[in-house]
TIVOKOL-542611 format. One record per residue (C-alpha): residue in one letter; x, y, z. Coordinates in steps of 0.1 Angstrom, whole numbers. Each point is the difference from the previous one (the first is absolute). Layout:
residues N
resn, east, north, up
A, X, Y, Z
...
//
This chain:
residues 353
resn, east, north, up
M, 537, -173, -453
V, -14, 29, 22
A, -28, 16, -18
Q, 7, 35, -10
K, -22, 25, 15
K, -15, 25, -26
T, 14, 38, 5
K, -3, 32, -17
A, 32, -9, -18
S, -12, -31, -14
K, -13, 14, -31
Y, 35, 11, -10
L, 21, -29, 13
T, -11, -24, -25
V, 28, -12, -21
P, 30, -13, 21
T, 35, 2, -13
R, 15, -33, -12
P, 37, -8, 9
V, 18, -8, -33
P, 6, -39, -1
I, 25, -21, -16
D, -14, -26, -20
R, 4, -20, -34
D, -8, 30, -22
R, 34, 16, -4
S, -11, 23, -30
V, 3, 38, 2
A, -37, 5, -8
G, -9, -27, 27
L, 22, 19, 25
L, -18, 33, -9
E, -34, -14, 4
K, 10, -13, 36
M, 15, 36, 8
E, -35, 15, -8
G, -13, -14, 33
A, 28, 18, 20
G, 5, 37, 6
F, 21, 31, -8
G, 23, -4, -28
A, -6, -36, -7
K, -37, 7, -5
Q, 6, 29, -21
M, 24, -18, -23
A, -24, -30, -4
E, -29, 26, -8
A, 25, 19, -26
H, 1, -34, -18
R, -38, -5, 1
I, -8, 33, -10
W, 22, -2, -31
L, -20, -30, -12
D, -33, 19, 8
M, 15, 28, -22
L, 6, -24, -29
D, -34, -19, 5
D, -19, 33, 0
N, 17, 14, -33
S, 14, 30, 16
T, 25, 23, -17
I, 31, -6, 23
Y, 24, 27, 5
M, 36, -10, 15
C, 19, 28, 15
G, 35, -3, 15
S, 28, 20, 13
G, 33, -7, 20
N, 23, -30, -5
L, -23, -24, -16
I, 26, -9, -26
T, 32, 2, 19
S, -17, -25, 27
G, -4, -24, -25
M, -37, 1, -11
R, 5, 5, -38
R, -9, -33, -11
L, -31, 0, 24
L, -14, 32, -14
A, 8, -11, -38
Y, -21, -31, 9
V, -31, 19, 10
I, 4, 23, -28
K, 3, -26, -27
N, -27, -20, 13
R, -23, 31, 2
F, -6, -3, 37
V, 2, 40, -2
D, -11, 23, -27
V, 15, 34, 6
I, 37, 7, 13
V, 10, 31, 20
M, 35, -4, 10
S, 26, 23, 15
G, 29, 12, -23
D, 26, -17, 24
V, -19, -33, -2
L, 0, 1, -40
Y, 37, 12, 1
H, 10, -31, 20
D, -23, -21, -22
I, 19, 12, -33
H, 34, -6, 18
E, -9, -37, 8
V, -17, -6, -35
L, 31, 13, -18
G, 17, -30, 16
R, 15, 17, 30
N, -3, -11, 36
H, -6, 14, 35
Y, 22, -16, 26
Q, -4, -8, 38
A, 19, 22, 24
H, 14, -6, 36
P, 0, 23, 29
S, 39, -3, 2
M, 3, 17, -34
S, 5, 38, 5
D, -15, 27, -21
E, 33, 14, -4
D, 16, -31, -14
L, -31, -5, -23
E, 2, 35, -11
T, 37, -2, -11
S, -7, -32, -18
D, -28, 16, -19
V, -28, -21, 17
V, -35, 13, 6
R, -16, -12, 31
V, -38, 0, 2
G, -8, -12, 35
D, 15, -36, 3
V, 3, -2, -38
M, 27, 13, -21
A, 5, 8, -39
N, 29, 8, -22
R, 0, 39, -6
E, 14, -6, -35
E, -28, -24, -9
Y, -25, 24, 13
Q, 16, 25, -25
E, -4, -24, -26
A, -36, 0, 4
D, 0, 38, -2
E, 17, -2, -33
W, -24, -29, -13
I, -30, 24, 8
G, 17, 29, -21
S, 5, -25, -27
V, -37, -6, -2
I, -9, 37, 3
N, 26, 5, -30
Q, -23, -21, -21
L, -31, 20, 7
E, -18, 27, -21
L, 11, 28, 22
S, -21, 26, -20
R, -31, -10, 21
S, -5, -7, 37
Y, -6, -32, 16
S, -22, -10, 30
I, 19, -18, 27
R, -21, -30, -6
E, 9, 0, -36
F, 37, 5, 8
L, -2, -30, 24
H, -18, -21, -24
L, 28, 5, -26
L, 26, -8, 25
G, -18, -31, 6
R, -1, -9, -38
E, 38, 7, -1
L, 9, -20, 29
S, -22, -28, -12
E, 23, -5, -30
I, 31, -5, 20
A, -13, -14, 33
N, 8, -34, 13
E, -25, 1, 28
D, -30, 23, 6
G, -5, 27, 23
I, -29, 26, 5
L, 5, 18, -31
T, 5, -29, -24
S, -29, -18, 14
A, -24, 29, 0
Y, 11, 4, -38
K, -8, -35, -9
A, -33, -1, 22
R, -9, 32, -19
I, -8, 19, 33
P, 11, 36, 9
V, 26, 10, 24
F, -1, 33, 16
C, 26, 19, 20
P, -10, 29, 21
D, 36, 10, 14
L, 20, -3, -31
P, 19, 33, 2
G, 10, -5, 37
S, 13, -36, -6
S, 29, -19, -11
L, -17, -6, -35
S, 5, 35, -7
V, 37, 1, -1
G, 1, -20, -33
I, -21, 28, -15
A, 22, 27, 13
R, 31, -17, -11
A, -13, -2, -36
K, -9, 36, 0
F, 35, 10, 15
E, 23, -23, -22
K, -20, -5, -31
K, -21, 33, 0
I, -32, -19, -6
A, -28, 11, 22
L, -32, -20, 8
S, -31, 18, 4
L, -23, -16, 24
D, -38, 9, 0
V, -12, -8, 38
T, -35, 13, -9
Q, -5, -29, -22
D, 7, -25, 27
T, -27, 17, 19
M, -25, -3, -27
E, 6, -36, -6
M, -4, -7, 37
M, -32, 19, 3
T, -11, -21, -32
I, 6, -33, 17
A, -17, 13, 33
Q, -30, 11, -21
K, -5, -32, -18
T, 8, -23, 29
R, -32, -17, 17
N, 19, -17, 28
S, 33, 12, 12
A, 25, -17, 21
M, 33, 14, 18
I, 31, -17, 7
A, 26, 21, 17
L, 35, -14, 6
G, 28, 16, 21
S, -20, 31, 13
T, -35, 12, 5
R, 9, 30, -22
S, 9, -20, -30
Q, -36, 2, -12
E, -3, 38, 2
M, -1, 4, -38
V, -29, -21, -2
N, -17, 16, 28
L, 6, 35, -19
M, -18, -14, -30
E, -30, -8, 20
A, 0, 37, 13
A, 4, 12, -34
S, -31, -17, -12
Y, -19, 33, 2
I, 18, 11, -33
T, -20, -28, -18
R, -30, 4, 21
T, 3, -36, 12
N, -10, -12, 35
T, 29, -14, 21
R, -9, -35, 9
G, 30, -10, 21
H, 18, -33, 0
K, -21, -31, 9
Y, 31, -18, 12
A, 32, 12, 13
I, 33, -16, 13
S, 30, 18, 15
I, 31, -17, 7
A, 21, 25, 18
T, 23, 7, 29
D, -19, 33, 7
Q, -12, 2, 37
V, -38, -4, -3
P, -22, -5, 29
L, -19, -33, 0
D, -34, 19, 4
T, 3, 16, -34
R, -7, -34, -16
T, -32, -14, -15
P, -26, 4, 13
S, 9, 32, 18
Y, -4, 31, -22
S, 13, 24, 24
G, 32, 18, 5
N, 26, -1, -31
H, -16, -30, -17
T, -3, 19, -32
N, 35, 11, 3
V, 12, -37, 1
F, -20, -14, -28
G, -12, 28, -22
K, -35, 8, -5
L, -23, -30, 8
L, -33, -12, -12
K, -25, -4, 29
G, 3, -36, 12
A, 35, -5, -15
T, 22, -28, 11
T, 36, 9, 10
A, 31, -15, 16
F, 30, 19, 14
V, 30, -22, 4
P, 25, 15, 22
C, 29, -16, -15
D, 30, 7, -24
P, -12, -11, -34
S, 31, -22, -5
I, -15, -22, 27
A, -36, 1, -8
L, 2, -1, -39
P, 18, -35, -3
M, -28, -14, 21
V, -28, 18, -16
I, 9, -5, -35
T, 12, -36, 4
A, -34, -6, 14
L, -17, 15, -30
S, 20, -22, -22
Q, -18, -29, 16
T, -36, 14, 4
A, -7, 27, -27
A, -2, -22, -31
K, -39, -6, 5
F, -7, 36, 5
M, 19, 10, -31
K, -18, -22, -24
G, -30, 22, -4
R, 14, 33, 10
K, -11, 30, -21
R, 30, 25, 2
P, 6, 32, -16
T, 16, 1, -33
F, 25, 29, -10
S, 10, 10, -33
F, 32, 21, -7
S, 4, 18, -33
G, 27, 29, 1
R, -6, 23, 28
D, -36, -11, 4
M, -14, -28, 24
T, -35, -13, -1
V, -17, -22, 26
D, -29, -23, -4
V, -16, -14, 33
P, -24, -29, -9
//
């Protein structure tokens, strides 16, 4: 082998990429470990798995934020798995994701579509198309009716935070569900679910239907959600962010960091951050670069934070990353000290050990 001459570039060119091999280790965790020696999306997906383990090992309070077609693309069981096993601690999901979650937990399905199916034919057949997935419009309307039936049981002389309302939806769903979803898993795991965009999402239709048809009006106090998120941020020692579907899905958490001046709390920023999204983000915004729009991608970061941006549809990345976690996370969970949430009526308290 010819000796390499030392150049000015030598101090940077120290870790060569390693082509991903085919060997006897056929596990998903083993594949991701091999991908960590590659570059681009392969390396980022492998690092997302490793960083998630670091979050668990470091007793971080882990926020999981999501938007888009997480449920319609078939990710419900995977998301329920990480919630039930407490691989995450706080859920922030768009209203559309939660609405699709309710639809499936009520025993309904989403169906695969084919390009040959025209929108006109689907419309006349009362079929809703969501990308390359379809649903029965009447079954969506049944979900609206079910949401109204829950509202009808509430004490409507007072207001509810969105978090409390979602907690109650999870409780009622748990009574009838054959399979868990986001809301039922969060209810059973005793962790909060927040929804920053409920009024502009499909989740609001059931609330509106109850008001129109049954004259029962649900009063939502959004400031209570803001206060509870501020409390979590205030008490958290190490925080970690997992954003799914879009880099904008974590904006509610970012806002709570910005609002910390109200409680005269210093904003520490996330120690770990993972974003699995199809957003176009330049490679040079990833760790260790802190230039450009790095903060816009991951939220406010602690100095020296570890991040991974996976430029991928979550429906591709999540099956690999979460399956790998099912094979590797057990030893990190044994001694994990995680936040404990208590729910009493409209009040939520959090204890961070």
